[in-house]
C-alpha positions in Angstrom: 96.2 84.1 70.7 96.8 82.8 74.1 95.8 84.4 76.9 98.0 86.9 78.9 99.7 85.5 81.6 99.7 87.9 84.5 102.5 88.5 87.1 102.8 86.7 90.6 103.8 88.5 93.0 105.8 87.2 95.8 105.0 87.8 99.7 107.1 88.4 102.2 107.9 85.7 104.9 105.4 84.6 107.4 107.4 85.6 110.4 108.0 89.3 108.9 106.0 92.6 110.2 106.6 94.8 107.0 105.0 98.7 106.5 105.4 101.2 104.0 103.6 103.6 102.4 102.8 103.8 97.9 101.6 106.3 95.7 100.9 104.1 92.4 99.8 104.7 88.9 97.4 102.8 86.7 98.7 100.0 86.0 99.9 98.9 89.3 99.0 95.3 90.3 99.7 93.0 92.5 99.0 89.2 92.4 99.1 86.2 94.5 97.1 83.6 93.0 97.4 81.6 96.9 97.9 84.1 98.9 100.0 85.5 101.1 101.9 83.3 104.5 100.8 86.7 106.3 97.6 88.9 106.7 98.0 92.3 104.8 96.4 95.8 105.8 95.7 98.0 103.4 94.5 101.5 104.6 93.8 103.9 101.6 94.6 107.8 101.8 94.0 109.2 98.3 92.7 107.9 95.2 91.2 104.6 94.7 92.3 100.7 94.6 90.4 97.4 93.5 90.8 95.0 95.8 90.2 91.1 95.1 89.8 88.2 97.5 88.2 85.6 98.5 85.0 85.9 96.1 84.9 89.5 97.3 85.5 92.5 94.7 85.8 96.0 96.4 86.8 99.1 95.4 88.9 101.1 98.2 88.8 104.7 98.4 90.0 107.1 101.0 88.8 106.4 104.7 88.4 103.0 103.6 90.6 99.8 105.4 90.7 96.6 104.0 92.4 93.6 105.6 93.2 90.8 103.8 93.7 87.2 105.5 96.5 85.0 104.6 96.3 81.7 102.4 93.9 83.0 100.3 94.3 84.0 96.2 93.8 87.3 96.1 94.9 91.0 94.0 94.6 94.3 93.7 95.5 97.5 91.7 94.8 100.9 90.8 90.9 100.9 90.4 89.7 101.5 86.8 89.4 105.0 86.0 91.7 106.1 88.9 95.0 107.8 87.9 96.5 106.9 91.2 96.2 104.6 94.4 97.4 106.3 97.9 97.7 103.7 100.6 99.8 102.0 103.3 100.1 98.1 103.7 101.5 96.1 106.8 102.2 92.7 106.5 101.6 90.9 109.6 100.6 87.8 111.6 97.6 88.6 113.5 96.7 88.3 117.5 93.9 85.6 118.4 91.4 88.3 118.8 91.9 90.4 115.9 89.6 87.9 113.6 86.4 88.4 115.8 87.1 92.3 115.8 87.4 91.8 112.2 84.1 89.7 111.1 81.5 91.9 111.0 83.6 93.6 108.0 83.9 90.1 106.1 82.7 90.8 102.7 84.7 87.1 101.2 86.7 84.2 102.2 89.3 86.4 104.5 88.4 89.8 103.4 87.4 92.5 105.4 86.1 95.6 104.6 86.0 98.7 107.2 84.4 101.5 105.0 84.5 105.4 105.2 85.8 105.6 108.9 84.9 108.6 110.5 86.7 111.5 109.1 87.1 112.4 113.2 89.3 109.5 113.0 91.7 109.3 110.2 94.4 111.5 111.1 94.8 109.3 114.5 94.6 106.6 112.1 97.4 107.6 109.6 99.1 109.2 112.6 99.3 105.5 114.0 100.8 104.3 111.1 103.7 106.6 110.5 104.5 105.7 114.5 104.0 101.5 113.1 106.4 102.3 110.4 109.1 104.4 113.0 108.9 101.7 115.6 109.2 98.7 112.8 112.6 101.1 112.2 114.0 100.4 115.6 116.8 98.5 116.4 116.4 98.3 119.7 119.1 100.8 121.1 118.0 104.3 122.7 114.7 105.7 121.3 112.7 104.6 118.4 113.3 106.9 115.0 110.8 109.6 114.8 107.6 109.1 112.2 107.7 110.4 109.1 105.5 113.6 107.9 102.0 112.9 106.8 101.4 111.9 103.6 105.4 111.6 102.0 105.9 107.8 100.4 107.8 105.7 103.1 110.4 102.7 102.1 109.4 99.2 103.7 110.8 98.8 106.9 110.8 95.4 108.3 110.7 95.4 111.9 113.6 93.8 114.1 113.8 90.5 115.0 114.0 91.3 118.4 110.9 90.7 120.6 110.5 93.6 122.0 111.0 95.6 119.0 108.9 93.3 117.1 106.2 93.3 119.7 106.2 97.4 119.6 105.1 97.5 115.9 102.4 94.5 116.5 100.8 96.8 118.7 100.6 99.6 116.0 98.6 97.1 114.2 96.3 96.6 116.8 95.7 99.9 117.7 94.8 101.1 113.7 92.6 97.6 113.9 91.2 99.4 116.9 90.7 103.0 115.5 89.5 101.8 112.5 87.3 98.7 113.8 85.9 100.0 117.3 82.8 98.8 117.8 83.4 95.3 117.2 86.6 95.1 118.8 84.6 96.5 122.0 82.4 93.9 121.6 79.8 95.3 118.8 76.8 93.6 120.6 78.9 90.2 120.1 78.2 87.8 123.1 81.1 87.3 125.3 80.8 83.6 125.3 81.2 83.4 121.3 83.8 85.6 122.2 85.2 83.3 124.3 85.1 80.6 122.3 86.3 81.7 119.5 89.6 82.5 121.5 90.2 79.1 122.8 89.7 77.7 119.2 92.1 80.4 117.9 94.4 80.0 120.3 94.5 76.1 119.6 93.0 75.3 116.6 94.4 71.5 116.9 92.8 70.7 120.4 89.8 68.3 120.3 87.4 70.8 120.7 84.1 69.8 120.0 80.8 71.4 120.4 80.2 69.7 123.8 84.1 70.8 125.2 83.3 74.4 124.1 80.1 74.5 125.3 81.0 73.5 128.4 83.9 76.1 128.7 81.8 79.0 128.3 79.0 77.2 130.8 76.4 77.1 127.8 74.4 73.5 127.2 75.5 71.9 123.5 72.4 73.2 121.7 72.7 76.7 123.5 75.6 77.0 122.0 75.5 75.5 119.0 72.5 77.9 118.3 73.9 80.8 119.8 77.4 80.6 118.1 75.5 80.6 114.5 73.2 83.2 115.0 76.4 85.5 116.0 78.6 84.1 113.3 77.1 83.0 110.6 78.4 79.2 110.8 78.1 76.2 113.1 81.3 75.9 115.6 82.7 73.0 113.9 82.5 75.0 110.5 84.6 77.9 112.4 87.0 75.0 113.5 87.6 73.3 110.7 88.7 76.8 108.9 90.7 77.9 111.5 92.7 74.7 112.0 93.0 75.0 107.5 94.6 78.2 108.3 96.8 76.9 110.8 97.5 74.3 108.7 98.0 77.0 105.6 100.9 78.7 107.9 102.7 75.7 109.0 103.1 74.8 105.3 104.5 77.9 104.3 107.0 78.0 107.1 107.8 75.0 108.0 109.4 71.6 106.9 106.2 69.3 108.0 105.2 67.3 105.4 101.8 67.0 104.2 101.0 64.5 107.1 102.5 65.9 109.8 100.9 69.4 108.8 97.9 67.5 109.0 98.7 65.9 112.6 99.9 68.6 113.8 96.6 70.8 112.4 93.9 68.5 114.4 93.3 66.4 111.5 93.2 63.0 111.8 93.5 61.4 108.3 95.8 63.1 105.9 93.4 62.3 103.0 90.5 64.2 104.5 92.8 66.6 105.0 93.9 67.0 101.4 90.9 66.4 100.3 89.0 69.4 102.4 92.6 72.2 101.9 92.2 71.5 98.3 88.3 72.5 98.4 89.0 75.2 100.3 92.4 76.7 98.5 91.7 75.0 94.9 95.6 73.5 95.5 96.9 70.5 97.3 98.5 71.0 100.5 102.2 69.8 98.6 101.6 72.1 95.9 100.8 75.1 98.3 103.8 74.6 100.3 105.9 74.9 97.2 104.1 78.3 96.6 102.0 77.1 93.5 
């Protein structure tokens, strides 16, 4: 008997910010073998879900915030044994600093979990999501609409393409992350020189960064910088740079008409052959197949 072929769920296009709240029953499943072109925030406020991405296999319950990065295969569903999963979801493109805020909560490739947000914070976080949903429905004329009532099912809202409206909604995502991951966002003991180097990489991953150039930018010797960066992030500076370039390439492949060679050059890879090899190793498919949704 042939194995069951599970359905693949489409994701919103990369530039869109889309937000909604669902209550789903047992049997609900979202599966994206090639991941999504956007990041995904999942805030559980009832029941339980199961989330898989980048080697992580997590059960999320009320008070847990999961964030899934772009371009890595993902699957999420109602948790086995649970009768429902109540959750807010937001597809978005992150601002440069956010990934460093989430790093202490990393559970797998592009997968982060902030577990058990304190009870006193949860109502504020839920309120921030309701406000985000209202801001996403704003047309740019007059005042934004009122927020929906707590725990009410909400139809998905797509933030208007107007720069002000989209940025207003994106600010709501930032508020949610600040409330949930406040210790990491506030520094969490991370050396500001490491955070500065990470910001430089995130801002322009295709630039000709090197250990020496990044060390000079934060006023450290190359050896001291490399040691400090690896100790605080768990990866070398050049590994972090390669990951940033691959994420950038994945976004370009999904959102532009660039061919593989131009995508490689625009992402900082000198050779399209090397790019194709490391891309396949990272995402499991060739750049061309990834671009086509495979």
